[in-house]
N, C-alpha and C positions, 0 to 999 in steps of 0.2 A: 222501246224507242231505239231506232238505229243510229241516232246521233248525226244524221246528215243535215247539212244546212242548205237552205235554198234562198234564192234572191230573185223572185219573179218581178223584176222592175219594169213597170209599164211605161215609164218615161213620159208621164203626163198625157197619155192618150185620153180619148173621150171616156165619159162615165160608162158608156155601154161596154167598152172593152174591159174596164176595171170590174164591172159587175159580172161579166162573163167569166173573167179570171177567178173571181171569188166564188162563183157558183160551182166551178169545177174543183177548186181547191178545198172548200169547206169540208166535204166528207172525209178527205184524206187527212186534213189538219186536226180533226176533232180529237185524235188520240195522242197528240203531242204532249210531252211532259212539261217542257219549258219553252214557251214561244215568245219571241221578241220581235217587234216590228221596228223598222228604221225608215224614217222619212227624210229624204235629202233633195236638194235641187239638182238640176242637170242642165247641160247645154249641148248643142250639137258638137260632136267630136271632142267631148270632154276628156281632159288628160288627168284629172284628179280623182273623181268619184269612182270610176271603175277599179282603180287601184285600192281605194278605201274598201270597197266591197270584197275584193280579193282577200284582204287582211281580215275583214269581219267574218267572211265565210270560213276561213281557216280557224279562227278563234272559236266560232260557234260550233264547228265540228268537234273540236277538242273538249269543249265544255259540255256538249250534249244539248245544244240549243237548236231549235228550229227557227231560223232567221228568215224573216220576210222583209225584203227591202223594196221600197216604193220611191221612185224618182219623179219629181215634178218640175216641168219646164219653168224657167224663171219668168216667162211671160205670163201675165194675169195671175199673180200670186194669190189674190183674194179668192178667186174661183178655186184654186188648188187647195186652199185651206178647207173649203166646203167639201172637196173631194176627199181630203184626208179624214175629216170627221166621218164621212160615209164609210170609208174603209174600216175605221176603228169599230164602228157599230155593226159592221157586217161580218167581221172575223170572229170565230169562236174562241173564247178563253185565251185572250192575249194576256201574258203575264208581265210584260214590261215593254217600254217604248223609248226610242231615242229619236229626238226631233232636231233637225237643223232648220231653223225658221227664218223668215223675213218679216218685215213690219206687217202687223195685222193678223198674223197667223197664230200667234202663241195662245191668246186667250181662248178662242174657240176650240183649239186642239186640247188644251188643258181642261176645259169644261167637259168635253166628251170623255177624256181619259178619267177624270174624277167620277163621272157618272158610272163608268165601267170598272172603277177601282183598279186602274192601271197605273203603276208607278212609272214616272217619266224622268229621263235625263234630257236636258235641253242644251243645245250648243249655242253659246253666246258669241259675241256680246249682243245684248238686247238694247233697243232704243230706250233712252231715259223716259220718253213719253209713255211707253208701255208699262213701266214698272209699277205705278200706283195701282192699276187694275189687277196686277198679278200679286200684290202684297209685297213688292220690292225685292223679295228674296225667296229661295226655296223653303218649303215647309212652314209657311206662314198662312197666307190665304188658301193656298193649294197644298195640302199635306202630301198629296200624291206627286207633286213636283219635288222630287227628292234631291235633285242636284243640278247644277249648271257646270258645264265645262267649256273652256275657251282657250284660245291661244292669245298671246299678247299682240294683238293686231297692230297697235300703234308702234310697239317695239319692232315688229317685223318690218313695217314700212320705213322706220328710222334706220334700222341696221342695213337694209338693202340700199337705201339712199346714201348712207355713209360709205359703204363699200364701193358703189359706183362712182361717187364723186372722187374718192381717193384714187381709184384706178384712172379716171379721166385726167386727174391732175398729174399723175405719173406720166401719162402719155402726152401731156401738153395740149389737151383738146380745148383750148381757150377760144372764145369768139373774138371778134374784132375789138370788142370793148374790154378785153382782158379777163372776162368771167367765163366760168364753165357754165354753159347753158343747159338746163335740165328741163325735161318735159315728162309727163306721166300719162300712161294709158290706164285709167282707173277702172274700178269695178262697178257693180250694180248698186246704186244708192239706196235701194229698198232694203239692203242689209247694212246694219250699223257698222260692221267691221270694215266695209269699204271706205267709209268716212275716216275711220281710225287709221287705216293704212295710209291714206292720203295725208292725214295730219302728221303721221310719222315722217313721211317724205318732206313735208314742209319744215318740220323741226330739224331734219338733217341738213337741209339747205341753209336754214338760218344759222346753224352751227358752223357753216363753212363760208367764211367771208369771200372766198373766190368763186362761189356758186350763185347762180340766179335761177329761180324757178319761173318758167314762162307760162305753163299751163298744165292742168291735169284734166283729161277728158274722160267722163264716165262711159261705161259700156255695160253690156249684159254678158260679159265674160267670154264671148266666142273668139276663136282663133281668127276668123275672117274679120271681125271688128278690130282685133289687134293689128292686123295688117292694114286695114283701111284707115284707121285713125293715125297710124304711123306714117302712111303716105301723105296724109294731110298735114301732119306736124312737120314733116321734112320739107314740104313745099312752103309752109308758112315761115319756118325758122331754118335758115340755110346753114347755120353753124351749130347745130345741136351736138353736144358732147355726150349727153347722158339721156337714155330712154329707160325710164323706170316703169315696170309693169306690175299691176296688182295681182297677177297670177302667172303661173308658168305657161298656161295656154295662151294668154295674151302676149307674153314675151316671145313665144315661138312664132306667132303671127307677125309681131313687130320685127323679128329677125329677118323673116322672109321679105318683108317690105323694104327693109334697109338694104338688103342684098340686091333686090330688084332695082333700087335707086343707084346702084353702083358703088355703095359703101362697103368697105371691109370691116365687118363687125369684129369688135375687139381691138381695132386700130383706129378707124375713123370715127367710130361711135361705140359706146359701151352700153350693154343692156343686161337686165336681170329681172327675175320674177319672184313671186311669193307663193310657194307651195311645197318645196322639197319633194316634188313628185318624181317618179322614174323618168318621165319624158324631160322634165327640167334638168335633172341630174345628167342625163345623157347629153343634153345640149351644153351643159357646163363642162363635162368631160371632154367634149369635142371642141371647146373653145368658142362656141357660138354665143353663149351667155357667160357673163362674168361671175354670176352667183345666183343661187336660189336660196331663199330664206323662209323658214317656217319651223313648226314643230314636226317631228317625224310622223308619218301617217299611222304609225302603230298606236298613237294616242286613242284611236277608235277601238282598238282591241282592249286597251285599258278600260275605257268607258264601258264596253260590253262586260268585262269582268266585274267592274264595280256594280253594275246593274244586276248581273246574275247573282253575285254574292248577296246583295240586298234582298232579292227575291227569296233567297234560301236562308235568310236569317242572320247574315253577317253584314252589318251596316258599315259601309266604307267611311261614313261621316265621322265615326269615332277615331279614325286615323287621319283623315284628310280634310274634314269639314264638308260643307255642302256646295262650295264654290271653288272649283278646281281650275287653276291656271297652269298651263303647260309651258315648259321652258322653250325658248326660241333657239334654234340652231341654224347655222349657215353652212352652205356647201360652196366651195370654190374649186378651182381645178386641182388643188392639193388634196381635197377631202372628198370629192364627188364619188370616187371609186369605192371608198369605204361605205358610203351610204348605199350605193348600188349593190354591194355584196350583202348588206343587211336586208335589202328588199328581195334579193335572190333567195333568201332563206325563210321566206314567209311560211312555207309549209314545213320547214325543219324545226320549228318551235312547237313545243307542247304547251299551249296556253293554259291548260288546266293546272299546270305546275304553279301558276302565279295567282290562283284563286283561293281565297280563304275557305270558301264553301267546300272545295275539293281537298284542301289541306288546312284543317282548323288550327294546326300548330303554328302557322305562320304568324309572326308578330307584326310584320309590316309588309307593305306592298313594295316589291322590288322587281324590276323588269329588265330583261337582257338587252333591250334596245336603248335604255337610258345610259348614256355615257359611252355607247359603242363607238361614237365618232369624236371622242374627246370632250364630251360635255358631262359634268357631274350628274349622277342620278338624283332625282327629286326625292 
């Protein structure tokens, strides 16, 4: 095996395209030693997932993994679950899978993976209504569901809200009634994390007597929606001080709309997003966004390492348990450059150094990106 990683992401095209792709790939893939598939959502002009795949590809190359990434448009997620099942059944000898799922996708994907004896890591959070059918937690009803990983979505929404309200208060962005007026450009409600992010914002507002939450509008994550919803919010609420966005992509669209409305972003209104993506960090460094809040995107490399180790007989659960929650970090103008330097070094890291399968003497998982920007390692 030559250790190359690939990511033929069909971005939710028709089943004909997927089947043709698999037809040509299958003869070449049959000889791979460790093959891992990744299913993720996508949107037009996405600022998050391409960077995730850049990190995953780099980690896969160092580990000696053949990585197959498939992206599914957020529209018609139920049909995309069927397509995912078809992909799993069509590929030869898949050794592991990482799924980022929306409501209704988890059970059929786990059923297909169990049928094929594929260990699966699932990105949460999952809706409470889904959990009974899944056995509530990994390794119960589905023993091949070996772990869940997630960020603290509620904590992210809360911390961004607190940062933005604090900055708006410093700038004196009070409405005529003396309150800081806050509005949100929310995410896709078919994913439970969107609700948790918005609930975090609500808690941040409730904790700030000077703030008042006017509205949170859901979207399907696109930059154009971020701009359009912001235009409508600015027309409806003339004295907005804070625009909170559920992703960096939405925040970038919101920034453009605020500027088109003649507002000086960072002075007349403050904005921030939830991703800690390169695009978001660049906007923070430039002063267009006040902050971006999330776990570093390197968490996906961690998950790939955990899954790889499990496949090769080193169960991460003995060190970490089966439900992994990553620490939330925040980037403001003071720290954005440090995160950008970290992302510039994606290919400079040898990810195999942090795998117990490659280094059986390792006593614990420690990664160079944890604490790199002043946050203690997990």
